[in-house]
N, CA, C and O atoms as CSV, one atom per row, in Angstrom:
chain,resi,resn,atom,element,x,y,z
A,1,MET,N,N,9.189,-100.909,124.403
A,1,MET,CA,C,8.213,-100.790,123.792
A,1,MET,C,C,7.196,-101.998,123.346
A,1,MET,O,O,6.206,-102.132,122.627
A,2,GLU,N,N,8.350,-103.105,124.527
A,2,GLU,CA,C,7.669,-104.608,123.902
A,2,GLU,C,C,6.356,-104.347,124.969
A,2,GLU,O,O,5.227,-104.835,124.912
A,3,ARG,N,N,7.110,-103.097,126.268
A,3,ARG,CA,C,5.172,-103.158,127.154
A,3,ARG,C,C,4.387,-102.682,126.481
A,3,ARG,O,O,3.363,-102.840,127.146
A,4,VAL,N,N,4.155,-102.268,125.739
A,4,VAL,CA,C,3.398,-101.486,125.149
A,4,VAL,C,C,2.344,-102.565,123.539
A,4,VAL,O,O,2.029,-102.179,122.413
A,5,TYR,N,N,2.185,-103.579,124.068
A,5,TYR,CA,C,2.983,-104.091,122.834
A,5,TYR,C,C,1.111,-104.243,122.010
A,5,TYR,O,O,0.840,-105.433,122.175
A,6,PRO,N,N,0.120,-103.691,121.419
A,6,PRO,CA,C,-1.385,-103.861,121.746
A,6,PRO,C,C,-0.845,-102.884,120.045
A,6,PRO,O,O,-0.872,-103.050,118.826
A,7,VAL,N,N,-0.437,-101.948,120.996
A,7,VAL,CA,C,-0.879,-100.435,120.336
A,7,VAL,C,C,1.273,-100.429,119.407
A,7,VAL,O,O,2.408,-100.873,119.579
A,8,GLY,N,N,0.578,-99.717,118.649
A,8,GLY,CA,C,1.693,-99.317,117.662
A,8,GLY,C,C,3.395,-98.689,118.000
A,8,GLY,O,O,3.734,-97.705,118.658
A,9,GLU,N,N,4.169,-99.626,117.315
A,9,GLU,CA,C,5.590,-98.343,117.713
A,9,GLU,C,C,5.800,-96.845,117.810
A,9,GLU,O,O,6.252,-96.079,118.661
A,10,GLY,N,N,5.268,-96.732,116.545
A,10,GLY,CA,C,4.685,-95.150,116.508
A,10,GLY,C,C,4.108,-94.435,117.112
A,10,GLY,O,O,4.460,-93.277,117.342
A,11,VAL,N,N,3.217,-94.904,117.454
A,11,VAL,CA,C,2.005,-93.934,119.128
A,11,VAL,C,C,2.900,-94.109,120.277
A,11,VAL,O,O,2.732,-93.099,120.960
A,12,ALA,N,N,3.545,-94.675,120.700
A,12,ALA,CA,C,4.344,-95.166,121.853
A,12,ALA,C,C,5.671,-94.215,121.980
A,12,ALA,O,O,6.265,-93.980,123.032
A,13,GLY,N,N,6.048,-93.657,120.519
A,13,GLY,CA,C,6.941,-93.190,120.637
A,13,GLY,C,C,6.361,-92.047,120.005
A,13,GLY,O,O,7.306,-91.477,119.459
A,14,GLY,N,N,5.419,-91.476,119.810
A,14,GLY,CA,C,5.352,-89.995,119.575
A,14,GLY,C,C,4.879,-88.976,120.548
A,14,GLY,O,O,5.049,-87.759,120.614
A,15,ILE,N,N,3.801,-90.409,121.782
A,15,ILE,CA,C,3.197,-90.112,122.651
A,15,ILE,C,C,5.207,-89.464,124.047
A,15,ILE,O,O,5.275,-88.463,124.761
A,16,LEU,N,N,5.982,-90.215,123.901
A,16,LEU,CA,C,7.191,-90.305,124.426
A,16,LEU,C,C,7.311,-88.973,124.267
A,16,LEU,O,O,7.153,-88.055,125.072
A,17,VAL,N,N,7.741,-88.983,122.628
A,17,VAL,CA,C,8.319,-87.115,122.507
A,17,VAL,C,C,7.964,-85.641,122.447
A,17,VAL,O,O,8.317,-84.486,122.687
A,18,THR,N,N,6.670,-86.766,121.777
A,18,THR,CA,C,5.266,-84.989,122.955
A,18,THR,C,C,5.889,-84.909,124.003
A,18,THR,O,O,7.038,-84.474,124.075
A,19,ALA,N,N,5.099,-85.390,125.120
A,19,ALA,CA,C,6.278,-84.870,126.349
A,19,ALA,C,C,6.975,-84.776,127.089
A,19,ALA,O,O,6.917,-84.365,128.248
A,20,GLY,N,N,8.244,-85.411,126.083
A,20,GLY,CA,C,9.417,-84.337,125.739
A,20,GLY,C,C,9.635,-82.540,125.348
A,20,GLY,O,O,9.826,-81.496,125.971
A,21,ASN,N,N,9.526,-82.828,124.436
A,21,ASN,CA,C,9.126,-81.478,124.315
A,21,ASN,C,C,7.897,-80.477,125.145
A,21,ASN,O,O,8.196,-79.286,125.225
A,22,VAL,N,N,6.353,-80.958,125.845
A,22,VAL,CA,C,6.698,-79.549,126.406
A,22,VAL,C,C,7.029,-79.574,127.610
A,22,VAL,O,O,6.397,-78.836,128.366
A,23,VAL,N,N,7.868,-80.228,128.041
A,23,VAL,CA,C,8.856,-80.484,128.878
A,23,VAL,C,C,9.579,-79.283,128.802
A,23,VAL,O,O,9.356,-78.327,129.546
A,24,LEU,N,N,10.888,-79.311,127.468
A,24,LEU,CA,C,11.429,-78.689,127.110
A,24,LEU,C,C,10.324,-77.144,126.688
A,24,LEU,O,O,11.076,-76.237,126.333
A,25,LEU,N,N,9.077,-76.770,126.661
A,25,LEU,CA,C,9.020,-75.878,126.227
A,25,LEU,C,C,8.481,-74.981,127.247
A,25,LEU,O,O,8.080,-73.842,127.006
A,26,LEU,N,N,8.489,-75.716,128.765
A,26,LEU,CA,C,7.915,-75.764,129.888
A,26,LEU,C,C,9.210,-75.152,130.947
A,26,LEU,O,O,8.976,-74.599,132.021
A,27,PHE,N,N,10.833,-75.425,130.290
A,27,PHE,CA,C,11.505,-74.567,130.447
A,27,PHE,C,C,11.830,-72.868,129.320
A,27,PHE,O,O,11.870,-71.640,129.391
A,28,TYR,N,N,11.925,-73.596,128.733
A,28,TYR,CA,C,12.059,-72.087,127.823
A,28,TYR,C,C,11.018,-71.227,127.607
A,28,TYR,O,O,11.268,-70.225,126.936
A,29,ILE,N,N,9.347,-71.465,128.229
A,29,ILE,CA,C,9.494,-70.393,128.456
A,29,ILE,C,C,8.856,-69.567,129.975
A,29,ILE,O,O,7.941,-68.781,130.220
A,30,ALA,N,N,9.902,-70.250,130.740
A,30,ALA,CA,C,10.635,-70.022,132.048
A,30,ALA,C,C,11.765,-69.397,132.152
A,30,ALA,O,O,12.183,-69.065,133.261
A,31,PHE,N,N,12.495,-69.112,130.930
A,31,PHE,CA,C,13.534,-68.618,130.737
A,31,PHE,C,C,13.327,-66.951,129.801
A,31,PHE,O,O,14.154,-66.099,129.478
A,32,MET,N,N,11.846,-67.049,129.607
A,32,MET,CA,C,11.748,-65.566,129.066
A,32,MET,C,C,10.613,-64.904,130.546
A,32,MET,O,O,10.320,-63.709,130.588
A,33,VAL,N,N,10.300,-65.527,131.219
A,33,VAL,CA,C,9.670,-64.861,132.173
A,33,VAL,C,C,10.943,-63.802,132.418
A,33,VAL,O,O,12.136,-64.062,132.263
A,34,PRO,N,N,10.291,-62.401,132.890
A,34,PRO,CA,C,10.943,-61.354,132.942
A,34,PRO,C,C,11.489,-61.637,134.680
A,34,PRO,O,O,10.514,-61.804,135.413
A,35,GLN,N,N,12.760,-61.707,135.368
A,35,GLN,CA,C,12.717,-61.138,136.728
A,35,GLN,C,C,13.192,-62.606,137.271
A,35,GLN,O,O,14.166,-62.628,138.023
A,36,SER,N,N,12.521,-63.882,136.910
A,36,SER,CA,C,12.517,-65.085,138.159
A,36,SER,C,C,13.874,-65.703,138.528
A,36,SER,O,O,14.953,-65.744,137.937
A,37,ASP,N,N,13.631,-65.967,139.196
A,37,ASP,CA,C,14.457,-67.521,139.534
A,37,ASP,C,C,15.387,-68.688,139.094
A,37,ASP,O,O,15.518,-69.694,139.790
A,38,MET,N,N,15.817,-68.568,138.295
A,38,MET,CA,C,16.004,-70.644,137.463
A,38,MET,C,C,16.641,-71.218,138.209
A,38,MET,O,O,17.057,-72.304,137.805
A,39,LYS,N,N,17.037,-70.775,139.676
A,39,LYS,CA,C,17.813,-72.262,140.394
A,39,LYS,C,C,16.338,-73.221,140.465
A,39,LYS,O,O,16.645,-74.371,140.151
A,40,TRP,N,N,15.382,-73.155,140.664
A,40,TRP,CA,C,14.339,-74.209,140.510
A,40,TRP,C,C,14.495,-74.970,139.623
A,40,TRP,O,O,13.812,-75.978,139.441
A,41,MET,N,N,15.762,-74.458,138.690
A,41,MET,CA,C,15.204,-75.314,137.559
A,41,MET,C,C,16.123,-76.679,137.715
A,41,MET,O,O,15.865,-77.732,137.131
A,42,ASN,N,N,17.346,-76.455,138.692
A,42,ASN,CA,C,17.669,-77.434,138.484
A,42,ASN,C,C,18.088,-77.991,139.851
A,42,ASN,O,O,19.208,-78.280,140.272
A,43,TRP,N,N,16.879,-78.062,140.427
A,43,TRP,CA,C,15.657,-78.694,141.448
A,43,TRP,C,C,15.313,-80.113,140.345
A,43,TRP,O,O,15.678,-81.279,140.489
A,44,VAL,N,N,14.630,-79.604,139.431
A,44,VAL,CA,C,13.238,-79.594,138.649
A,44,VAL,C,C,14.087,-81.627,138.403
A,44,VAL,O,O,13.986,-82.819,138.691
A,45,THR,N,N,15.081,-80.250,137.441
A,45,THR,CA,C,15.796,-81.448,136.474
A,45,THR,C,C,16.738,-82.401,137.829
A,45,THR,O,O,16.937,-83.584,137.554
A,46,VAL,N,N,17.005,-82.151,138.512
A,46,VAL,CA,C,17.407,-83.941,139.563
A,46,VAL,C,C,16.516,-84.664,139.773
A,46,VAL,O,O,16.400,-85.887,139.693
A,47,ALA,N,N,15.939,-83.971,140.020
A,47,ALA,CA,C,14.303,-84.243,140.847
A,47,ALA,C,C,13.282,-85.835,139.694
A,47,ALA,O,O,12.750,-86.896,140.023
A,48,GLY,N,N,13.491,-85.126,138.382
A,48,GLY,CA,C,13.031,-85.407,137.148
A,48,GLY,C,C,13.781,-87.072,137.300
A,48,GLY,O,O,13.212,-88.129,137.572
A,49,LEU,N,N,15.359,-86.795,136.988
A,49,LEU,CA,C,16.105,-87.502,136.859
A,49,LEU,C,C,16.216,-89.013,137.971
A,49,LEU,O,O,16.396,-90.203,137.713
A,50,GLY,N,N,16.033,-88.344,139.111
A,50,GLY,CA,C,15.929,-89.747,140.447
A,50,GLY,C,C,14.814,-90.047,140.078
A,50,GLY,O,O,14.538,-91.235,140.248
A,51,ALA,N,N,13.912,-89.316,139.551
A,51,ALA,CA,C,12.102,-90.011,140.088
A,51,ALA,C,C,12.427,-91.067,138.753
A,51,ALA,O,O,12.033,-92.186,139.081
A,52,CYS,N,N,13.028,-91.087,137.326
A,52,CYS,CA,C,13.314,-91.774,136.411
A,52,CYS,C,C,14.317,-93.076,136.605
A,52,CYS,O,O,14.113,-94.123,135.991
A,53,ALA,N,N,15.136,-92.946,137.285
A,53,ALA,CA,C,16.361,-93.435,138.125
A,53,ALA,C,C,15.526,-94.850,139.158
A,53,ALA,O,O,15.828,-96.041,139.228
A,54,ILE,N,N,14.737,-94.293,139.640
A,54,ILE,CA,C,13.965,-94.754,140.540
A,54,ILE,C,C,12.678,-96.035,139.685
A,54,ILE,O,O,12.545,-97.257,139.749
A,55,GLY,N,N,11.986,-94.975,138.982
A,55,GLY,CA,C,10.831,-95.674,137.900
A,55,GLY,C,C,12.063,-97.154,137.427
A,55,GLY,O,O,11.989,-98.168,138.121
A,56,CYS,N,N,12.848,-97.122,136.534
A,56,CYS,CA,C,13.540,-98.383,136.609
A,56,CYS,C,C,14.527,-99.279,137.276
A,56,CYS,O,O,15.093,-100.287,136.853
A,57,LEU,N,N,14.590,-98.713,138.336
A,57,LEU,CA,C,14.802,-99.899,139.012
A,57,LEU,C,C,13.258,-99.993,139.437
A,57,LEU,O,O,13.276,-99.357,140.491
A,58,ILE,N,N,12.778,-100.143,139.367
A,58,ILE,CA,C,11.211,-101.149,140.487
A,58,ILE,C,C,10.338,-101.312,138.960
A,58,ILE,O,O,9.289,-101.932,139.135
A,59,TYR,N,N,10.497,-101.008,137.939
A,59,TYR,CA,C,10.468,-101.922,136.129
A,59,TYR,C,C,10.115,-102.825,135.980
A,59,TYR,O,O,10.658,-103.065,134.902
A,60,ARG,N,N,9.267,-104.118,136.325
A,60,ARG,CA,C,9.659,-105.251,135.483
A,60,ARG,C,C,8.838,-105.437,134.026
A,60,ARG,O,O,7.708,-105.023,133.766
A,61,GLU,N,N,9.830,-106.246,133.088
A,61,GLU,CA,C,9.836,-106.067,132.213
A,61,GLU,C,C,8.584,-107.735,132.260
A,61,GLU,O,O,8.687,-108.773,132.912
A,62,GLU,N,N,7.307,-107.184,131.052
A,62,GLU,CA,C,7.080,-108.387,130.346
A,62,GLU,C,C,6.927,-108.503,129.058
A,62,GLU,O,O,6.304,-107.616,128.475
A,63,TYR,N,N,7.516,-109.743,128.243
A,63,TYR,CA,C,6.981,-109.871,127.065
A,63,TYR,C,C,5.745,-110.590,126.908
A,63,TYR,O,O,5.723,-111.818,126.823
A,64,THR,N,N,4.789,-109.920,126.870
A,64,THR,CA,C,3.507,-109.540,125.730
A,64,THR,C,C,3.679,-110.372,124.851
A,64,THR,O,O,3.198,-111.481,125.085
A,65,ARG,N,N,4.448,-110.170,123.460
A,65,ARG,CA,C,4.501,-110.787,123.015
A,65,ARG,C,C,5.303,-111.532,121.928
A,65,ARG,O,O,4.956,-111.733,120.765
A,66,LEU,N,N,6.436,-111.896,122.536
A,66,LEU,CA,C,7.236,-113.122,122.576
A,66,LEU,C,C,6.120,-114.029,123.565
A,66,LEU,O,O,5.298,-114.787,123.048
A,67,ASP,N,N,6.171,-113.933,124.288
A,67,ASP,CA,C,4.947,-115.532,125.054
A,67,ASP,C,C,3.867,-115.575,123.761
A,67,ASP,O,O,3.827,-116.613,123.101
A,68,LEU,N,N,3.194,-114.708,123.484
A,68,LEU,CA,C,2.354,-114.909,122.092
A,68,LEU,C,C,2.987,-115.832,121.067
A,68,LEU,O,O,2.699,-117.003,120.818
A,69,ASP,N,N,3.578,-115.332,120.721
A,69,ASP,CA,C,4.473,-116.184,119.382
A,69,ASP,C,C,5.024,-117.712,119.986
A,69,ASP,O,O,4.912,-118.759,119.347
A,70,GLU,N,N,5.542,-117.621,121.137
A,70,GLU,CA,C,6.187,-118.688,121.505
A,70,GLU,C,C,5.364,-119.727,121.982
A,70,GLU,O,O,5.708,-120.908,122.029
A,71,ASN,N,N,3.855,-119.104,122.471
A,71,ASN,CA,C,2.898,-120.071,122.398
A,71,ASN,C,C,1.793,-120.117,121.336
A,71,ASN,O,O,0.819,-120.844,121.139
A,72,PHE,N,N,2.125,-119.462,120.964
A,72,PHE,CA,C,1.205,-119.795,118.788
A,72,PHE,C,C,1.390,-120.660,118.572
A,72,PHE,O,O,2.451,-121.006,119.091
A,73,PRO,N,N,0.539,-122.062,117.516
A,73,PRO,CA,C,1.094,-122.875,116.871
A,73,PRO,C,C,1.857,-122.977,116.086
A,73,PRO,O,O,1.659,-121.879,115.566
A,74,PRO,N,N,2.642,-123.407,115.500
A,74,PRO,CA,C,3.521,-122.709,113.676
A,74,PRO,C,C,2.739,-123.529,113.131
A,74,PRO,O,O,2.171,-124.559,113.495
A,75,GLN,N,N,2.824,-122.488,111.516
A,75,GLN,CA,C,2.232,-123.317,110.994
A,75,GLN,C,C,2.748,-123.196,109.731
A,75,GLN,O,O,3.573,-122.288,109.635
A,76,ASN,N,N,2.471,-123.991,108.453
A,76,ASN,CA,C,3.433,-123.622,107.161
A,76,ASN,C,C,2.569,-124.259,106.591
A,76,ASN,O,O,2.043,-125.363,106.727
A,77,PRO,N,N,2.422,-122.729,105.390
A,77,PRO,CA,C,1.887,-123.595,104.335
A,77,PRO,C,C,2.379,-123.707,103.282
A,77,PRO,O,O,2.025,-122.950,102.378
A,78,LEU,N,N,3.198,-124.535,103.103
A,78,LEU,CA,C,4.317,-124.872,102.330
A,78,LEU,C,C,4.065,-126.352,102.475
A,78,LEU,O,O,3.551,-126.883,101.491
A,79,ASN,N,N,4.311,-127.070,103.449
A,79,ASN,CA,C,3.766,-128.327,103.613
A,79,ASN,C,C,2.471,-128.751,103.852
A,79,ASN,O,O,2.507,-129.187,105.003
A,80,LYS,N,N,0.803,-128.933,103.214
A,80,LYS,CA,C,0.040,-129.411,102.852
A,80,LYS,C,C,0.338,-130.735,104.203
A,80,LYS,O,O,-0.086,-131.024,105.322
A,81,ASP,N,N,1.313,-131.209,103.219
A,81,ASP,CA,C,0.310,-132.674,103.969
A,81,ASP,C,C,0.554,-133.185,105.788
A,81,ASP,O,O,0.027,-134.184,106.277
A,82,SER,N,N,1.076,-132.632,106.217
A,82,SER,CA,C,1.027,-132.304,108.056
A,82,SER,C,C,0.136,-131.706,108.808
A,82,SER,O,O,0.320,-131.605,110.021
């Protein structure tokens, strides 16, 4: 969730859950098609896992929120003398 910092966690998480549910829905619909070959589902699953693994390997994390917090001057409302 650090990557999508200006966007709320609920929005980003909701999009991920919705995308996963759409993929599962397509798989469930494929089972309802009569006389269809289901061997393609194995290859789609393997290809999806491979794509995710490659994405994890090339992903570069950026700590935008942490950088913003560290570069922001601290404010101390209790000590008004300084």
